[in-house]
Structures are given as structure tokens and as C-alpha cells.
C-alpha positions as a printed Julia matrix, in Angstrom:
432×3 Matrix{Float64}:
   0.07   -0.11    0.01
   2.73    2.6     0.92
   4.53    1.55   -2.27
   1.53    1.92   -4.49
   1.0     5.79   -2.69
   4.38    6.63   -3.5
   4.09    5.53   -6.77
   1.16    7.61   -7.56
   2.32   10.78   -5.97
   5.62   10.39   -8.23
   3.24   10.18  -11.28
   1.27   13.37  -10.24
   4.09   15.34   -9.73
   5.34   14.17  -13.03
   2.51   15.18  -14.84
   2.45   18.56  -13.26
   5.79   19.58  -14.64
   4.88   18.3   -18.19
   2.02   20.98  -17.75
   4.09   23.85  -16.6
   7.12   23.5   -18.82
   5.34   24.31  -22.49
   3.95   27.63  -20.68
   7.74   28.58  -19.17
   8.94   27.78  -22.45
   6.42   29.86  -24.58
   6.25   33.01  -22.26
   8.64   35.64  -24.02
  11.71   36.89  -22.16
  11.01   40.61  -20.66
  12.9    43.21  -22.54
  14.55   45.68  -20.51
  15.27   48.51  -22.81
  12.96   51.37  -24.58
  12.54   51.02  -27.98
  13.9    54.41  -29.76
  11.53   57.02  -29.98
   8.67   55.62  -27.82
   8.27   56.33  -24.14
   7.48   54.07  -21.41
   4.18   55.47  -20.99
   1.26   54.99  -23.83
   4.0    54.99  -26.62
   4.19   58.91  -27.4
   6.65   60.07  -29.8
   9.18   62.04  -28.24
  10.33   63.37  -31.42
   7.1    64.96  -32.38
   6.96   66.39  -29.17
  10.32   68.33  -29.34
   9.27   69.63  -32.73
   5.78   70.87  -31.37
   7.57   72.56  -28.6
  10.38   74.32  -31.29
   7.26   75.34  -33.48
   5.45   77.19  -30.3
   8.32   78.89  -29.44
   9.0    80.1   -32.78
   5.19   81.45  -33.01
   5.7    83.06  -29.4
   8.54   84.71  -31.21
   6.86   86.05  -34.23
   4.07   87.42  -31.96
   6.38   89.34  -29.96
   7.99   90.82  -33.18
   4.34   91.88  -34.35
   3.29   93.27  -31.16
   6.68   95.35  -31.3
   6.0    96.4   -34.91
   2.28   97.84  -33.71
   3.68   99.5   -31.03
   6.36  101.31  -33.39
   3.69  102.25  -35.91
   1.49  103.87  -33.2
   4.43  105.52  -31.71
   4.75  107.18  -35.07
   1.2   108.11  -35.63
   1.13  109.8   -32.12
   4.19  111.67  -33.09
   2.68  112.65  -36.48
  -0.52  113.96  -34.54
   1.5   116.02  -32.48
   3.36  117.53  -34.96
   0.37  118.52  -36.98
  -1.31  120.0   -33.82
   2.17  121.95  -33.35
   1.84  123.27  -36.78
  -1.53  124.25  -36.4
  -1.08  125.89  -33.22
   1.89  127.95  -34.74
  -0.4   128.6   -37.87
  -3.15  129.66  -35.74
  -0.7   131.96  -33.71
   0.8   133.34  -36.87
  -0.25  136.82  -37.95
  -3.03  136.86  -40.48
  -2.22  138.49  -43.92
  -5.47  140.24  -45.4
  -4.44  138.45  -48.87
  -8.25  136.69  -48.92
  -6.61  134.05  -50.52
  -8.13  131.3   -48.9
  -8.86  132.29  -45.43
  -4.99  132.77  -44.12
  -4.6   130.0   -41.72
  -8.26  129.67  -40.35
 -11.35  127.54  -40.99
 -13.69  128.91  -43.73
 -16.21  129.06  -41.18
 -14.47  131.29  -38.89
 -13.63  133.23  -41.91
 -17.1   133.79  -42.85
 -18.13  134.62  -39.59
 -19.41  138.3   -39.56
 -19.91  138.69  -35.33
 -16.43  138.98  -34.07
 -17.08  141.41  -31.3
 -18.93  141.19  -27.99
 -22.67  142.75  -28.58
 -23.87  145.73  -26.95
 -27.44  146.1   -26.35
 -29.2   149.27  -25.72
 -31.53  149.81  -22.81
 -35.56  149.21  -23.74
 -36.95  151.89  -25.94
 -39.89  153.7   -24.44
 -42.62  154.78  -27.26
 -43.0   158.41  -27.76
 -45.99  159.66  -30.12
 -45.97  163.49  -28.87
 -44.17  165.69  -31.02
 -44.89  163.9   -34.42
 -46.59  165.87  -36.99
 -48.41  162.95  -38.54
 -49.72  162.45  -35.02
 -51.07  166.1   -34.4
 -52.49  166.13  -37.86
 -54.46  162.82  -37.21
 -55.64  164.28  -33.81
 -56.73  167.41  -35.58
 -58.76  165.67  -38.3
 -60.3   163.29  -36.02
 -58.48  160.23  -38.29
 -56.8   158.67  -35.23
 -60.19  157.62  -33.31
 -59.65  154.06  -33.58
 -56.2   153.85  -32.86
 -55.74  156.93  -30.58
 -56.7   154.85  -27.32
 -54.1   152.1   -28.12
 -51.16  154.79  -28.9
 -51.98  156.41  -25.55
 -51.66  153.17  -23.71
 -48.31  152.8   -25.41
 -46.86  156.19  -24.66
 -43.77  156.46  -22.58
 -43.91  152.42  -21.99
 -41.13  149.79  -22.59
 -42.04  146.56  -24.31
 -41.82  144.77  -20.81
 -44.25  146.84  -19.43
 -47.73  144.75  -18.91
 -49.84  147.1   -20.94
 -47.29  147.27  -23.93
 -46.66  143.56  -24.04
 -50.24  142.98  -23.97
 -50.79  144.97  -27.09
 -47.83  143.29  -28.61
 -48.71  139.41  -27.45
 -52.41  140.03  -28.41
 -51.51  141.13  -32.03
 -53.44  144.22  -31.64
 -50.79  146.74  -33.09
 -50.69  144.82  -36.34
 -54.39  144.31  -36.9
 -55.15  147.8   -36.03
 -52.64  149.78  -37.89
 -51.8   147.3   -40.7
 -55.33  146.99  -41.96
 -55.16  149.75  -44.36
 -52.6   151.41  -46.19
 -53.93  154.81  -45.8
 -55.69  156.46  -42.76
 -59.45  156.38  -43.2
 -62.24  158.11  -41.15
 -63.03  157.38  -37.66
 -66.63  157.12  -38.68
 -66.28  153.65  -40.18
 -64.46  152.29  -37.47
 -60.94  151.86  -40.01
 -57.42  151.96  -38.36
 -54.96  154.89  -39.16
 -51.89  154.39  -40.89
 -48.92  153.8   -38.29
 -46.88  156.72  -37.22
 -43.01  156.78  -37.88
 -42.51  156.66  -33.91
 -44.52  153.23  -33.89
 -42.43  151.7   -36.55
 -39.52  152.84  -34.96
 -40.56  151.14  -31.72
 -41.12  148.0   -33.4
 -37.94  147.98  -35.17
 -36.3   148.71  -32.12
 -37.92  146.02  -30.18
 -37.39  143.59  -32.63
 -33.67  144.29  -32.8
 -33.11  144.39  -29.06
 -35.54  142.87  -26.7
 -34.53  139.94  -24.87
 -37.76  138.33  -24.38
 -38.56  135.67  -27.51
 -42.29  136.13  -27.53
 -42.26  139.97  -27.36
 -39.47  140.1   -29.92
 -41.39  137.55  -32.51
 -44.44  139.84  -32.16
 -42.81  142.73  -32.78
 -41.16  141.46  -35.74
 -44.77  140.21  -36.99
 -46.22  143.56  -36.23
 -43.24  145.64  -38.21
 -43.78  143.32  -41.19
 -47.65  143.86  -40.99
 -46.96  147.59  -41.14
 -44.79  147.89  -43.84
 -46.76  146.28  -46.13
 -48.85  149.71  -46.27
 -48.52  151.37  -49.75
 -46.6   154.04  -48.25
 -45.44  153.66  -44.66
 -44.37  156.81  -42.8
 -41.06  154.96  -41.84
 -39.01  152.26  -43.58
 -35.76  150.51  -41.58
 -32.83  151.55  -44.42
 -30.01  149.6   -44.85
 -27.97  151.74  -42.7
 -30.39  151.21  -39.67
 -30.0   147.35  -40.2
 -26.43  147.66  -40.57
 -26.17  149.72  -37.14
 -28.19  146.95  -35.35
 -25.73  144.48  -36.74
 -22.8   146.35  -35.49
 -24.43  146.67  -32.08
 -24.54  142.89  -32.23
 -21.04  142.72  -32.73
 -20.62  142.78  -36.41
 -17.24  143.96  -38.0
 -17.92  147.32  -39.72
 -15.17  146.7   -42.26
 -16.77  143.29  -43.13
 -20.05  144.96  -43.98
 -18.27  147.48  -46.19
 -20.43  150.51  -45.36
 -18.98  153.98  -44.23
 -20.03  155.5   -41.11
 -21.39  152.3   -39.41
 -19.85  152.97  -35.98
 -21.28  156.44  -35.74
 -24.58  155.12  -36.67
 -24.32  152.5   -33.93
 -23.29  154.92  -31.7
 -25.98  157.15  -32.32
 -28.6   154.29  -31.9
 -26.86  153.28  -28.75
 -26.97  156.9   -27.19
 -30.42  157.51  -28.25
 -31.78  154.55  -26.66
 -30.2   155.63  -23.21
 -27.11  153.33  -22.71
 -25.84  149.57  -23.57
 -26.47  146.43  -21.77
 -25.47  142.91  -22.21
 -26.37  140.11  -24.27
 -25.17  136.53  -24.93
 -24.77  134.92  -28.29
 -28.64  133.43  -28.05
 -29.72  136.58  -27.78
 -28.11  137.53  -30.9
 -29.29  134.72  -32.83
 -32.84  135.58  -31.6
 -33.06  139.36  -32.62
 -31.09  138.47  -35.91
 -33.68  135.79  -36.99
 -36.69  138.03  -35.76
 -35.35  141.11  -37.98
 -34.7   139.0   -41.11
 -38.29  137.61  -40.96
 -39.4   141.38  -41.14
 -36.81  142.55  -43.9
 -38.64  141.29  -47.03
 -41.38  143.75  -46.34
 -38.89  146.49  -46.06
 -36.68  145.6   -49.14
 -39.6   146.34  -52.0
 -39.53  149.92  -50.57
 -35.6   150.2   -50.67
 -36.0   150.05  -54.52
 -37.84  153.0   -54.8
 -36.56  155.07  -52.04
 -32.8   154.12  -52.44
 -32.18  154.6   -56.04
 -28.25  155.74  -55.13
 -27.42  152.79  -52.62
 -29.12  150.0   -53.8
 -25.69  148.18  -54.53
 -24.77  148.68  -50.8
 -28.18  147.3   -49.84
 -27.83  144.29  -51.88
 -24.06  143.64  -50.48
 -25.57  143.73  -47.05
 -28.53  141.44  -47.48
 -25.76  138.9   -49.83
 -23.48  138.84  -47.34
 -25.63  137.6   -44.65
 -26.24  134.6   -46.78
 -22.98  133.03  -45.49
 -23.17  133.86  -41.6
 -23.95  131.03  -39.74
 -26.16  132.71  -37.27
 -28.24  133.81  -40.03
 -28.35  130.2   -41.49
 -32.12  129.47  -39.95
 -33.72  132.4   -41.77
 -32.38  131.65  -45.38
 -35.48  131.65  -46.9
 -36.58  135.17  -45.49
 -33.11  136.55  -46.49
 -33.72  134.72  -50.16
 -37.09  136.38  -50.29
 -35.75  140.02  -49.31
 -33.02  139.79  -52.1
 -35.87  138.77  -54.65
 -37.9   142.0   -53.72
 -34.94  144.02  -54.04
 -33.26  142.49  -57.55
 -36.74  141.52  -58.82
 -38.6   143.13  -61.98
 -40.22  146.71  -60.97
 -44.19  146.98  -61.35
 -44.05  148.1   -64.94
 -41.78  144.89  -65.75
 -38.35  146.41  -66.22
 -35.45  144.3   -65.0
 -33.5   145.76  -62.04
 -30.23  147.47  -62.91
 -28.64  145.27  -60.23
 -28.57  142.01  -62.44
 -25.88  143.53  -64.57
 -23.62  144.61  -61.37
 -23.39  141.45  -59.62
 -19.87  140.72  -60.1
 -19.19  144.37  -59.09
 -20.96  144.1   -56.01
 -19.54  140.51  -54.85
 -16.0   141.92  -55.56
 -16.84  145.03  -53.41
 -17.64  142.98  -50.23
 -16.19  139.34  -50.68
 -12.58  140.13  -51.14
 -11.84  138.75  -47.82
 -13.83  135.55  -48.0
 -12.45  132.11  -48.55
 -13.21  130.36  -51.95
 -15.68  127.94  -50.26
 -17.74  131.0   -49.3
 -17.8   132.5   -52.56
 -19.07  129.07  -53.85
 -21.84  129.41  -51.38
 -22.63  132.81  -51.98
 -23.51  132.0   -55.74
 -25.29  128.7   -54.56
 -27.4   130.55  -52.18
 -29.18  133.02  -54.34
 -32.74  132.92  -54.43
 -34.29  131.05  -57.17
 -36.07  132.35  -60.0
 -35.31  134.44  -63.33
 -34.07  137.44  -61.47
 -32.02  135.06  -59.22
 -30.41  133.08  -61.96
 -29.46  136.05  -63.79
 -27.6   137.52  -60.76
 -25.78  134.08  -60.14
 -24.54  134.08  -63.64
 -23.02  137.42  -63.39
 -21.46  136.35  -59.55
 -20.36  133.31  -60.64
 -18.11  134.48  -63.17
 -16.73  137.13  -60.87
 -16.02  134.47  -58.09
 -14.12  132.6   -60.6
 -12.03  135.35  -61.67
 -11.4   136.14  -57.95
 -10.23  132.3   -57.47
  -7.99  132.34  -60.53
  -6.56  135.83  -59.57
  -5.72  134.2   -55.73
  -4.36  131.07  -57.15
  -1.81  132.99  -59.4
  -0.93  135.55  -56.7
  -0.36  132.65  -54.11
   3.59  132.06  -53.43
   4.82  128.72  -54.39
   6.45  126.69  -51.42
   9.94  126.49  -51.8
  10.78  122.77  -51.67
   7.8   122.27  -54.31
   9.83  125.15  -56.55
  12.88  123.0   -56.11
  11.54  120.05  -57.0
   9.69  121.14  -60.29
  13.16  122.87  -61.1
  15.09  119.97  -60.58
  12.48  117.82  -62.41
  11.55  119.73  -65.0
   7.71  119.21  -64.03
   5.8   116.45  -63.92
   5.65  114.01  -67.0
   1.86  115.49  -67.09
   2.89  118.76  -67.65
   1.6   120.03  -64.22
   3.93  122.5   -62.44
   4.49  122.69  -58.8
   1.8   125.01  -57.96
  -0.86  122.73  -59.7
  -1.31  124.5   -63.05
  -1.06  122.58  -66.24
   1.73  124.0   -68.4
  -0.4   123.41  -71.52
């Protein structure tokens, strides 16, 4: 029995060794080395990683170079802006020559400005009807019964007084005195022709009252009264120019003689000066321009010797920035001045448009000359005036161009190069 047990154990052990030996022989021998180019973890390619790292460093270097180039260009632009600003400041500080060629270093808008001085506003006027021959004649004839009470309420009052303000804002003055051209009898309840004192009072209120409502009401009443066939007083171009001078207009730019004296007389007659702002100036200017179309028809018959001056005054206001909102009223005023007479005859001003333009626009920039021709009123008379004015403006531009000095650098380049291939010289004029 023991012998059979030992024999069985020996056979079991022998079978186990036979089963294990093929597994041991088939198992590969573990390598102790790493294949070239392959990492121990995950089989990554080291060469590719190195190449990617190198490319990333190159991209970073290129980005830094591009940023430096952008910073350099920005610095150059800033320096150019500083140089241009310094040059503009130097040009503005330099003395301006009265050549009138192209603005003399100042912008076209500044060159076209008419109001360059502080405004001087007279004290509010007080209406005075006593002492007027027309008033005394009307009272004696009993022709002012309808308007007498109204004028008595206005006597000695300024536009800001309650009773005068009520008559202005209510439209009573225009409805009473602007209804008929000539005085009518008191029996039919008709109105009386407005006295010269009343017309002057309305004109003064329009020009210098600081209240917008009173100013507009006075302008409306003045225009209504001036529509009469023969008003007893009409504001002349000298009156309008004197008001402009008190608003701060340059008398030399207006081109009229004795404007300072007229303005001082207007100021002294009102009893002193006050203060005004730019908004007040524009308010009164626009109100006056709204009433001018009713005054200029009378200028044609009353100002036979100074119609050129009247046209120059209105024409110059076309390029004044403050007067821009009243452009239609200005065009109507010019049309009434240059239009045909009642018998159909053409105005003599149409043939003198070029001379008038040269007289007042010699110091305006070329762009203002263009606008002076473009903004003339439409119609046959406006077109005729525009034709003569355009030729004069073109001659002025050419004369200024030939009179302008050529820069030294451009002259040297032109002389050295013999002009450009297209035959254009340094001053921009074609040699052909």
C-alpha cells in the first residue's frame, strides 16, 4: 500500500511538471530596454513633442515681433499727430495777412463769421408819440379815434411793461394799423396808418428785446405795418447795419461807411447799453430777418443811389452761420430787391452783381464764394444775378491762385525735375 501511494505521488508530480514546462518555454523574455523614439507610458513620440515645442517657441517669437511693430507704428502716428497739432497751433498764432486767398490759416467757417465782437445791447426803448407831425395832424382831423386809445396806452412805456406787452402779444398793433394802407375816417371804425414813431419802436423792439415772445410779436407787427403802400418810416440798410454792428458785427466786413457813428447814435438815443449773449444775438437777428422781406420792396423806390450797398448787406448775410435758419427770409428779401419793377423792367442790379460781389467778398475764402453763388434765390432774377456773380467769383479764385506764393520745396523739386510728366507744375497749374 505504501508503495502504491508513493508511485501515485510521483506520477502526479511528473504530470504537473509536464503541464508547466510548455508555458514557461512559450513566455517571452521581458525586455529591459526602451525602443528608440517610444516612451514607456502610452507609446508617445518624443520627436514629435520636441518639434511641437520648437514650433510653439517660434510662434511666440513672431507674435512678440508683430506686437513690437504695432507699437512702433502707433508711436509714429502719435508723433505725427503731435507734429500736426503743433503746426496748427503755430499757424493759428502766426499773424494773418489780409490777402483773402484761402482764409489765411483760419477755417472757412471762422472766416465767414460776421459777428466777431462782444454785443452791445441798448436799453429797452420807450414809445413816445407826442411831437409827431403825423400824430398831431391825425388828432386834428379826427382820423385816429380807433387807434388813439391804443397809442395813448403805449405812451412812455417799454416793451416789457404789462400794457405794452399785452398789445404786442395780442397782435392788436398789427391788426389795427396794418389793416389799411392809408388813414381812414373814424366814422367807419377804420384804422390809422402807423406813425413813424410806432414803426421805429417796433423795429427797436425786434432788434434788441431779450424776450423771445415779444421779439417775435414785434417782428410780425413790423412786417404787417410795412406792407402798407406808403409807410411813414421804413428801416433803411443803414439802420439794419447799425443794429448788426451793435450785435458785434465787424463794420469793415459790412463795407459801409459811418456804421460806427450810426451804431453809437442808435446806442446813445436808447439811453445806454446792456449785455447780451450769443443766443440773444441769434434770437434778434432771426426776428429782424423775418421782417426784412417787407422792407426791401420800399428800398427799390427810396434808395436809388444805394441799392448796391443794400444788396451787398443782404448778400453777405447768406454765409453768416447765425443767419442760416432765416435763409428763406433772406432769399425773399433779395428777390424783392432784385426782382422786376411793377412796370416789368428788370433791375439794374442784375448787371452789377459781379462788381457788388467783388466789393464785399474780397476777404472771404473760396468756399464762401461758392456758397454766395449757390444760395441766391431761385427764379429768373436770381439766376441772372447768379450768372454774373459766378463769373466774378471764378475770376477771383484764379487771381488768388496766381497770386499765392509757391512753397520753396515744391519750386526746387519742379525746377530740378523739369515738371511732371503730365505737364503740371509745382503750383498745380497745367503747363498746357
